[in-house]
BASE-23476 format. One record per atom (N, C-alpha, C): residue in one letter; x, z, y. Coordinates in steps of 0.05 Angstrom, whole numbers, plus 5000, padded with zeros to 4 digits. Atoms other than C-alpha are relative to their C-alpha. Layout:
// residues N
aXZY...
// end
This chain:
// residues 353
m499849745008m518069937187m498350295024k501649834988k515170287250k496850074993q502349845018q508370357214q500250264986v499749705021v511070877166v500950195024y498849774979y514771227220y498350085017f503249924986f508071257262f498550204984f501649885015f504171517203f501450265000i498549735004i509572027187i500150165022i500449784977i509972287257i497050135010q502549884994q502372357259q499550234978i500249805018i502472767194i501350215010i498549784990i507573217223i498450155014l501349914977l503673287287l497950114996i502549935008i497173457251i501050254983k499749825019k500373967206k501250245023v499349754978v503474357269v498250035014l502749944987l497074297307l498350164979s501649845016s493774657250s501050234989l498849754991l498275267265l499150155020f500849924974f495275347325f496849995006p502250094997p487675417316p498150115030d501049984966d486575717387d500449795017f499850304983f489375107420f498249824995i502050205007i484874677378i497150035009e502949934997e478875097389e499849965031r500249954970r480075127468r499549715014y499550294987y483174417481y498549774986y501650245010y479474017431y497450014994s502849985005s473974287397s497950095031n500949944968n471574567467n500349875025g499050124979g474374127506g499949654999l500350305003l476373377492l498049944983y501250065021y472073307431y496449995016l503149954989l464973537474l500249735018y501150264985y466272907522y499849804981l499550205015l468372457461l496849954992s502450125017s462072547421s497650015023k502550114983k458072567482k499649685014i499950294992i460171867506i499049904968s501050155026s458971657428s496250004997r502649994999r451971947424r498249795023l501450054973l449871717498l500149664992l499650255001l452571037478l498349854975l501350065020l449271007411l497750084982g502649925009g444571447398g496749915001w503050134992w438271047427w499849824978i500150245017i440070497375i498650084983p501649905021p435470557317p501549924977i498750095029i439870267264i502650085000s497349945001s446370547246s502449825007i497650134999i451970247283i502250024987g498049905015g457270657241g499849844973d500750145023d453770357177d501349685000i499950244997i454169677199i503249985005a497650045002a460769767220a502850054978y498249975031y463469957151y499049784984v500850155014v460169407126v501849745008v498150114986v464168937175v502950034990l496749915000l470769287160l500649984968i499450115029i469869167083i500349694996l500250365004l467668387088l503249955008l497250094993l474468377130l502150034982v498449905018v478568747086v499749774973l500950085023l475568347027l502149685008r499350244989r477567697069r503250014998w496750025002w484467897080w501349974975l499449985023l485768017011l499749694988f500250275000f482867376998f501949765002i498150184990i486967007039i502650044992n498050045009n493167277017n500750084973r499949965038r491767336938r502249784994i497750185014i496966766924i502350175017g497349844993g503967136926g499250195022f499749724990f501467796943f501650204998f497849835007f505968166907f503249905008k497450044995k511567726919k501250075033n499649844972n510467926997n499350275004w501149715009w509768606974w500550175024k499249834985k513768927029k498249875031s501150004973s509868567090s496649994996n503049945008n502968627057n499750325003g500649724995g504369337049g501050175025l499749934976l506569427116l497549975020t502050064986t500169137141t498150244992i501849805001i496169587103i500850215004f499849844998f499870157116f499250095036g500350004978g498970017191g497150005002f502149925008f492070027177f498150234992i500949765004i491070637145i501050185021s499849844975s494870977199s498549985024m501350024972m490470717254m497250194995l502749875011l484370987217l500750264998y499649705004y487871687204y499650085031l500349894970l489171717282l497550005011l502750074990l482571467301l498350254991f501049765016f479872017250f500050285009h498849694984h483272597282h499250035025f500550004974f482572407345f497349985014l502449974990l475272267350l498150244986w501849815012w472872847305w502250244982g499149915022g478073087247g501350245012l498449905000l481773507288l498050345002n501649695005n475874087279n500050124981y500049865027y477774197213y501850275005y498649794999y482774657242y500350185024r500049864981r479875027296r499350364987i501349645017i477075817288i498049994984p503050025015p472475887233p498250205013l502549914992l465776067249l499650324993h500749745001h465076797219h502150155016e497749804980e471677057263e498549935028k501550074967k468276787329k496750165000i502549814992i461077137311i500250294984g499749715008g464477777280g499550104970i501049975028i462277747205i501349924979e498550115022e465077747140e499449734985k500550215017k465277227086k499050064967e499649875026e465877677022e496850174995y502349935009y459677926991y499950154975t500349915030t457678426924t497149844989k502650085014k452478256872k497350095009e501749864996e448578756894e498049835030q500850064970q447878476965q498349694995l500850245003l446677746938l497050034985q503149945015q440678046891q498450115021n501749954982n438078356958n498749815011l500350284988l438577706995l497449894982t501750175020t435077346936t497150045004f502749935003f429377776934f497749995030k500350114978k428477717008k499549685009l501550254994l428276997011l498149914980i502450005021i423276956947i498050065018a502549884987a418577326992a499749825028k500150194978k420076897053k499549684996t499650235010t419976227014t497349994993n502950025008n413776396980n497650005020q502249954983q410176637043q499449695020l500050244990l411675937074l498749844988q501050255017q409775547015q496150034995l502650084998l402475867013l499149955034k500450034978k402175827085k498949705008i500250335006i403075037079i497949884978e501950125024e398974907014e498450194990k502449785006k394675547008k499750054969e500249935034e395575506931e502750064986h497549935011h401575816894h501249794981y499050215016y401875256847y501249735009k500350254989k402174706896k503049965014k497450064990k409274396909k499549925030v500150134979v410474246988v500649755009v499650275002v408873577007v500149895030f499350084972f411773267072f498849725009n502150234996n407372797108n501749855024y498750084970y412572707169y501349724991s497950215002s416571997178s502750135001e496850004990e423972047179e500850045026q499450054968q423971877255q498150245010q501149734992q419072497262q501750214997m498349755000m423472947233m503150015019y498250084991y429272607270y499450185030e500949884972e425872817335e498950265003m500949705002m423573527313m502650144997a498549735008a430173807289a501250065027p499249924975p433273877359p499250275006n502349834985n427974357373n501750344983g498749865013g431774847327g502850165010y498249974995y437974837354y500150125031h500949894974h434575017424h499650304991n501149645000n432375717396n502250144983l498649835016l439075907361l500550265011p499949764997p439776607363p503150045018k497849994980k445076957415k502249984989p496950075002p450677007380p501249734985l499650325008l450176317358l499549775028s500750194972s448376067432s501849815007h497450154986h455375777447h499149704980i500250265016i453175167394i498249865018q502350184985q449674687438q500149704990y499850305006y446874077415y498349825023q501350254977q444973467468q500249704989h499550325008h443972697461h499749994973k500650015031k440872647396k501149664987s498950245015s444172117350s499250064965i500649935028i440672187278i498949794991k501350245011k438971557232k500149984971s499849995023s437571387165s501649794989s497750225007s443171057133s499749784983i500850325012i442570327107i501750034970f499149975029f447070617048f498950254985s501649755015s442071137020s499749954967l500549985030l441770836950l503450014996p496649985008p449870766946p500250345006l500149734990l449271506980l499050164972s501249875024s444971736921s501449964974y497449995026y449871486863y501950145007m497449824989m455071876904m499850274999g500049725001g451272506904g499550055028f500349884975f450772576979f497349905012g503049984987g444072747014g500649885036g499650094973g447372557084g503750015003y497049924991y454272497124y500249915028l499050074968l456772427193l502849865003n498350234996n460371827211n502050045024p497449854987p467372107242p500449795030f499050234985f468271397286f498149985018t502250054979t461171387321t498350245000n501449744998n458172047315n497749974993e502750055012e452171867278e499750164980a501249835017a448472337236a498749844985q501350195023q446971907172q498750194974v502049805014v440872187129v499949794973n501050115025n439671927057n496850005001y502049934996y433071797066y498249954970l501250105032l431371616988l499150324987k500249725020k431772436967k497750065011p502049824988p426572876971p499450115019k500249944972k423372967036k500050355007y499649704987y422673737039y502550075004s497749924992s429673767032s502349885030s499250224978s431173277092s500350165030p500349854972p430173797153p502950164999l497249874996l436074227133l502249785000t497950124998t440573637115t499749915027i499850074963i438973337188i502050245015c498849764986c440674037212c503250074988h497650045012h446574027172h502449855008e498750264986e449373367197e500350025029m499749954976m447573577263m502050225014a497849784997a452074207262a502949804998h496850094999h458073737242h500449855027q499850124974q455973327307q501050155028t499449784979t456773957349t503350124997g497149955001g464673987325g500150204981i499949795027i463474417261i501449804980a499150175029a467374087199a499750184977s500749885023s466874657152s497149964989e501550105015e462274477099e497850334998s501149715004s460275237086s498650125033d501449944979d459275367160d497349845015c502450194988c454774697173c497650154982n502850005019n450074937114n499350245015f501549774984f449675637153f498949905023i501150174976i448175297221i498049864995g502250245012g443874797187g497450194993f502249815008f439875417159f499050165025i500349884977i439875767220i498049835015a501850154982a437275157262a497449914987a502150125015a432274957207a497750245006s501349804999s429275657207s499450105022q500849974979q428775777273q497949775024n501650214988n424975117288n497050064992k503149925004k417375277302k498749874984d502050195019d414974747253d500150164973v500749805020v413275157189v501749844978y498950185024y415674507143y503450005005f497349984996f422474597175f500950264993q499649715014q422475347155q500149984981y500450035037y420575207083y502449854991s497850175011s426174717081s502050134999a497949814995a431075237102a500450184979y500249865022y428775757057y500449944974a500850125027a427375376997a503549874990f496750085001f435275157008f501550204995a498349815005a437975817018a499350184975l501449835022l433976136960l501449854973n499650175015n436175566914n503350014991y497149964999y443975666928y500050304992c499649695020c442676416917c499550004970l500150015028l440176276846l501849844989y497650215011y445975736834y502850265002n498549784991n450876386861n499550174978l500349785023l447476886811l500749844975e498850095023e448876386755e502849984999i497550005003i455876326777i501150264984m499249755010m456677086765m499550124977e500149845034e453677176708e497849764987e501650245001e449976566670e497150094990g501949935005g443076606659g498150275011s501049814987s441677146707s498049905022s502350194985s436876686756s497950074985a502449995014a431976756701a498050205011t501549844991t429277356719t498749985028y500750084977y428877186790y497449785003k501650244999k425376576779k496550044991t502649865015t419476966750t497750055026y500749964976y418077166823y499249895022i499850244987i418376526853i497549884992n502250214996n411376096868n500449764980k499550225015k410775576818k500549695019g501050224983g408875056877g504049935011v497449994995v416575256901v501849894978l497950085025l419975186833l499949744999e500050335006e416474456828e501649905021n497650164983n420374236893n503150074992f497649965004f426274546866f500749844975n500750235024n424474066800n500349765007e500050244993e423273536837e503749915017n498150014990n429773596874n502449934979k498150075027k433573616802k499849764992t500550285017t430173066773t501249785024f498450194980f432272656836f502749894993w497050105000w439472696831w500749994972k499350075026k439172716755k499649704992h501050265005h436072026757h503149805005y497850164978y442471786805y502450124975h497949895009h447572176762h501149834977s498450245011s453571746734s502150125001w497250044997w460871676727w500750045035i499550074970i459871466803i500250285014d499649824983d458172126834d502450234989t497349825014t463272476787t502149905020f497950094977f468272046817f499850115030f499449974981f466872146883f498850285012e500149645000e465072906876e503150064997y497149905005y472972966858y501849835025i499550184971i474472466918i500350165023y500749784979y471572916964y500650255001d499049715002d473373546936d502550045008s497249974988s480573356946s501349945032f499750074977f479273117015f499850315015l499549744989l476973807032l501950214994k497349825000k481974157006k502749945016m498350094983m486773757042m499750085032n501449974977n483473887103n498950375003q500349724991q483174697110q497550094984q501949845021q477674807053q500750034977k498649935025k480775097003k498650054971d501550025025d474575116958d498949774993g500550315003g473074396963g496750034995m503350055004m466174226940m498450274992e501549724998e464474986928e500050115023s499949854981s465375116992s497149975017y502449994991y457974907008y498550254992s502149815011s454975456967s501250275013k499349754993k459875937006k498850145027f501249894976f455275967064f497250224994i501149785011i451476447023i501350235012g499049774984g456376957043g499750025033l501149994974l455776817118l497150125008l502649964997l448276897111l499850284987i499849645003i448977597077i500450135017n499149784980n453077857125n499150015030y501850084970y449577577188y497150154998d502949845000d442777867158d500250274995l499649764998l445878477148l500650135029k499149914971k448478557222k497549955017h502350044985h442478237252h497149954989e502750035014e436378267200e498449695011i500550284992i434777487211i497249924984i502150095013i430477457149i498050214988h503149805019h423377827130h498149795000a502750115002a416877617111a497750175015n502549904983n411077677157n497350044986
// end
């Protein structure tokens, strides 16, 4: 029964720690975690394949092997088998929070940089027009014709090498976010990730940023920068979308900039629809056809893999986020628009040249 008691003690301890975000911020996120993540990325970042993905495969095989060995009389020995499963889950719970998960309970980013999260419809409309102008400008700069979708000729590895440049150029209010020791890799689970509806993920046990290399390449720079934000110790999905946008837009490479602005524009159109169905149609008339082609490319890709599987995993991940201080669940991804609106109002970072 000690496994049960240990697990209960862990849960209570995490709940208590969650009440002290200043403590988490100072001693974990800007203390212990920096050393843990540095060690992980130094040890594994240079290896071209995902060690975390391989570890998951091995773990799944070991679990299946254990179930097969214990299949006879499994329920008869329910107490012994149950305690073994409980102990395994307890160990994963401990490692998850120790290696990365406590970052869910740190001080929210908007509080640290002194901006609000809420916004008005008028502010959303103004940002949408600014993003349309900037995205159109970048699309024309790359493809020269307004009707051509942006095509990336970079390999995944080239984008992984280029991505940290944006983090080196973060503006002063965000300069405390430091990215060192690259560990970005294509996931061997890219096909399952596509069916699950995920563009990438951070392995919390190995601190490797995993990218789904099958999805449309124009969206990859933003995804890479998003997962890199998780590596810096930012857990909130809205905060990572915001930092990912800033990092990609501050990259000197025009393709990274396009990925950032197209991503933010698409989310603005989505948020307009949430406010009033059909309201995004007017704005689309101002968007270059090539940009809309990229949007359709992305929509078609995810529609191709859509099934009950991604619906199921969306529900699971939505519940997981809500259990970890993100009350908006999956909707938290779109909440970064509020951060972007208020940050732009204060620092005026979005403008077409």
